[in-house]
N, C-alpha and C positions, 0 to 999 in steps of 0.2 A: 504494500500500499504506500502510495506517495503521501507524505505528511509534511507539515510545516513543524519545525522544531526550534528550540532555543538552547544554545550551549550553556550548560549550567555554570561554567567557570567564567567565560567571557561575555555572555549575554548576547552573543551574535545569533541572528536568526538565519535559518536556511531551510532548504527542502531536502528531505531524506526519504530513501526507499527503505521501509522497515519490514523485516521478515519475522513475523510473529512467532514466538517460541512454540506455541501450540498449533501452528500451522503444519500441514503435511510436510514431512522430511525434516523438520526443524526439531532440535533438541539442544541440550547444553553441548554435547559433542559436536553437533553440526555447527553451532555458533563458534565454538573454538576453532574448528576447521576453517570457517569463514575468516575469522581474525588471523589465524596463522598463515593461510593462503595469501591474504592481502598483504600482511606485513612482510612476508618473505618476498613476494613480488615487488613491493616498494623498495625493499632493501637492495634488490637487484636492479633498481632503476627501471622497472616496468611501469606502464601506465595502467594502474589498477584503481577500481572504484574505491574512493577514500572510505575506510571503515569507520563505523561509529557504534557505540553502545547506546541504545535508545531506551530511555526510561518511560514506560507507558503508564500512565495514571488511570485510576478508576474513573476519574471525571471525564478523561478523554473517551474511555471505553463506553460510558454512558451516552455520549453523543451519537453513538452508532446503534443505539437500541432500535430494534426492528429491521436492521439491515442484515444481509446475508453474512457479512464479515463479523457481526457482533460477537458470536460465540467464541471464535478464535481470539479476538482482541480481548474480550473480558477475561478469558482464561490465561491471557498472557501479561496481565498487570505485573509490572516489575521490569527487569532488564531484558532487553531483546537486541538482536544484532540488526544492524542497518548500514546503509552506505549514503554518502552525499549523492544527491541527484546531479547528473551531468547531462547536458544537452549537446547537440551538434555531432552525434555519431549515428551511423547507419549500418546495416547488415554488410558483411564482407562478401566480396565477389572473388572466389578463389582463382578464376581464370586470369585475374589482373596481377597475381603474385608470381610473376615469372622470375627466373634467375636474373639478377642485376637490377630488379625493380626496387623501388623505395621501401617496400614492405617485406622483401624477400629475407633480409637479414633479421628482421624482427620476427618473422615467421619461425625461423629456426630457434630463436631464443624462447618463443612461446612453447614450442614443442619440447624443448630442453626443460623448461620450468615445469610444465605439467607432468613430464616424466619424473622429475625430482619430487614433485608433490604427490605423485601416484594418483593424478586426477584424471579419471576416465570420463568426466562430465563435460568435455569440450569436443563432442563428436559432430559429424557433419549434419545430423538431424537437429542438433541443439547446441550450437557452437559456444554460447555464453561469451561471445567475442564480437565486438563492433569495431568500426574504424572511421576515422575522418579523412582518410586518404593519406595522411602523414604518419599515423601511428595506430596501433591496436589499443583497444580499451578492454580490459579483462575484468570479469565480475563472476560471482557465483562459484564458491569453493566449498560448499557444504558437503560435497561427496569426495573432497580430496582426502589424501592419506588412506586410500582404500585398503592398503595392506593391514591396517589395524583392525579390520573386521575379520581377518583370517586368524585361525588358531596358529599359535607361535610356530608349531612344527610344519605348518603349511606355507610359511612365509619364506621368501627368497633370502637365504643366508648370506648371499653375496649381491646385495642390491645395486652395486656398481656394474654388475654384468647382468644385462637384461635377460630374464627368463622368457619362455614362450608366451606366457600370459601378458607380460609387460610389453613384449614386441607387438603382440596382437593389439594392446591398447594404443600404442603408437600408430599402428596402421589404421586404426579407426579415428584418429584425431582429425579434426576439421581441416588442419593445414598440411596433413601428410601428403595429399595428392599434389600440393604445390611444391613440396620439397623432394618427393620421390625421384629416384634415379639421378639425383645431383650428389656429387661428392662434397659434402658440407662439413666444414671444420667447426665443431662446437667448442673448441678448447678455450677461446677467449671468454666466452659467456660462462662456461662451466668453472673457470678459474676464479670467477667472482663469487662462487659459493662459499669461499673462505670468509665472506662477510657474515655468513650465518654461523657465528662463533659463540663462545661462552657469554660474552657481553650481550649479544642478541637474545639469548635465552634467558638471561637475567631480566632483561627489559620485558620479555614475554610474561614472565611470572609476575612482574610488577604491574603490568597494565591489564592483564585478563582479570575480570571481576572475580573477587575472592570465592564466591559461591560456585562459580563455574570451575575455577582452578581446583578447589578441594574435591569436586566431583570427578574431574577429568585428569587427575594427577598422573595416573598410569598411562592414559592415552598420550599426554604430552611427553612423558618420558620416552615412550615408544617412538614417537616422531623425532624427538631429539637424537636418539640413538641411531635411527635410520639415516637421518641427515648427516651425522658425524661419520657414519660408515661410508657414505658416498663421498663425503668431503675428503676422507683419507685416501680414496682412490679415484680422484677426479679425472686423470687421464684415461683409465679403463672405462669410466662412465662415458666420457666424451667419445671414445672410439666405438663403444657399443652403440651409441646414438647414430654415429656416422654409418655403421654397418647395416643398421636396420633400414636405412633408406635405399641402399644399393643391393641388398640381399635378394 
């Protein structure tokens, strides 16, 4: 839902897209996925929807009484995930993303980011990706870190080397068709994963709402360990991405 909101610290007003906690697919884990996906993307200089924690009041919910959205909103009083609203973007046209084009280098970075995030929710049918012709605009990460939904013994023990399931996820990515059959060097972008360091994780724990953090401590620890494993083998991860495009 697009809402008007007020920053509780600065008093600045703005428009936000809020994803109510009791809406389908949302939960404290999904909200943490959203925050982590956005923060990691921003740390790597990607253009990502600016994340926000939205406090929904009972008074606001009451203004929607009688509408179809009322139940979800009334049951979501408290903290919810949202993003600042951004205008000026439209759907991508993959045929315009050819080698040497303005968006080609960004396309490979998006593919690398989503593989790093284990985000299978940027497929051709639902890309969760817009563009203004100069850069991509990324949003929706509630289904990122999909490996955390697997039992530990079913997870890839060497996540820097893509397994068959992860390769299949890459091939279903909305930008794969634009990158396929090109010898793409991911090294420059993947080297920037070093920014996702101990200080980054300290700030994550500081800024995630305490109630979400206490409930999702194991999830966050799993994501941190997964990230650190890939960061320790960045060259192998980069080579694995290159190979999936030409295999």
